[in-house]
N, C-alpha and C positions, 0 to 999 in steps of 0.2 A: 225476291221470293223467300229468302232466309228470314227476313224481318216479319213477313206475314205469318209464318208458321207458328211462332209463339203466341201471337195475337189470336190466331185461329184456335189454338189449343186452349187459351184462356176462355174464349167464347164457348167452346164445347164444354169445358169444365164447369162453367157457370150454369149452362143449360142442364148438364148432367146432375148437378147438385140441386138446382131449383125445381125442375120439372117433376122428378120422382116424389119430392117432399109435397109438392102441390097435389099430385095425384093421390098420394097416401092420405092426405087430409080429407080429400073429397070421397075417398073410399074405393078408388080404382087401384087395388093392391097389385093385381096382375100386371097392369100397365106400368105401374111404378117399378116393379121388379124387372120388367123388360127393359125399361129405360136405364135402370141402374146397371144391368148386365151389359147393355150396349155401350154405356159410358165407360165401364171398366175395360172392355175390349178395345175401344178407341184410345183410352189412356195407355194401355199396355202397348198397343201398336205404335203410338207416338213416342213412348219411352224407348222402345227397341230401335225406332228410326233415329232418335237423337243419339243413342249409344253407337249406332252404326256410323253416324256422321263423325264421331270423335276419332275413330280409328281408320 
């Protein structure tokens, strides 16, 4: 399970970086903002989880 989490995080990170850019180019700015916000929340949650694992 511990090995899967970083892989999962990388997949999410790629999706979060690629999907909003793609939407932005096609003109779906609202959807791009929504994906960016969701990505930041997921990234923040993952960072907190990793920090929690250290202590």
